[in-house]
C-alpha positions, 0 to 999 in steps of 0.5 A: 600838423601839416605836411608837403604832399605831392600826390596821392595816388588811388588805386595803386598797384605797384607799391605793395601788396593789394589796392593801395592809395600811395601818398608822395611826400614833398622833399628829399635830402638826396639827389640821385642823377637817376632819380624818376621824381626830381621835381620831389627833391626840393624841400618846397613847392615848385612850378613844373613846366611842361611846355609841350602842354603850353597853348600860348594862351599867354594868361600866365603872362599877364598873372605873374607879379613877377613878369616871369613868363614871356613869349618871342616870336620863332621866325620874323614871317609867323608872329604866332609861332612863340616860344614860351619862356620861364625865368625860373631862377627868379621865381617865387613860387606862389603858384599864381601862374599854375593856378590860372593854367587851365591845361596843365602846362603849368602846375605847382609840384606840391599843397600843404594838407592837414593829417587829419584831412589826409587820413580822412581821403586815405581812410575813405578807400579802406574798403578797397584796402579791406577786400584785397589785403592792401593799404596805405603807402607813404613814398617820396620824395623822402618820408623821413623828411616830414617824420612827425607828419608821417608818424601822425598819419601812420599812428591813425592809420594804425588805429583804423586798423590799415596796413601801411607801408613806409618807402624810405631812402634810410637817408635822415636821423635815427630818431626820425626813422625810430618814430616811424618804426613805431606805426608802421607795418612794414618798410621798403628800404633802398639799397642804391650803392654800397661803395661809399665813394659811388655813392656820394658820387651818385646820390651826393651823400654819406652811405654809412648814415643809411647803413646805421639807420638800417641796422638801428631798424633791423633792431626794432622791426624785422618787417624790412624789404630791401630794394635796389633800383636798376640803374645801367653800369650803376647799381645793377653791378653784380658786386654791388648787388650781391654786397647788398645780399650779403648785408641783407643775410647779416641783418637777417632780412628775408626779401630783396627786391630789384626795381627795373629802371624806369626809362620815362624819368628824363621827362620829368627833368624838363619840367624843372628845368634840369638835364637828365645826366645820364642819358639814355639807359637801358631796362635789361630784364634779362640782366635783372633775372641773372641778378636774381639768379645768383642771390643766395637761397636763403634770399626771396628776391624778386623783380618788381615790374 
């Protein structure tokens, strides 16, 4: 089976215990306005354009079969002072321009890979997993969007005694989530916004799907950590965080992670020709400490830097 993978991050230390390899899946059904990987939302690979890396060699202009790259002079006085224009709307994402761009201004966001090939690469780091108590983390995008492929990989990891974590928004079918639960050792389960209206406005989905899936998953396993991305004025409100704490207690989930706001997120929107709607937001460690202090004593709440 093949899966569409955006990246494989070896020797990751922020995606679970020990030394890990993190696999980022392409595609996500949600469109969170604070998403730190907007390039992974599309179900298909797309072209990333980092304009600051372009040296105006114009190879892409000569390569693109649809003539979507052009270069305009910024002034009449200096014809070599150019602006690279990419007509993204008509792009078929063939990747030919990215293949020829040796400076990384243009790149394809994801590639197809067979489960056996991916598993072989993941197992090549097994000595590091074993020595550090690490393993493999499947992330995204949304892993549930490619559940059958992910299940094959997770099954192979289990057969080779490699610890696995699935990072998920919980937004998908219950059958796909149940399938992953048959093989994954631990779930990092996002709880972004408790209020249904706010969730729809900021994430573009029905939060009831997440609650129902979380309840189902809890019946299959207690290896669940709830995670709340800290977005200033949206998800980091005490009333929102407290509702997540209450839900954790109701379901018998013992650990909650507070994820500091990723201030580097806005730059990635330029790569896909979009504007970051939320503007400049802060990461407030002092506020996170307060949110941790209001947690019930029965919960293990941690700030994950």
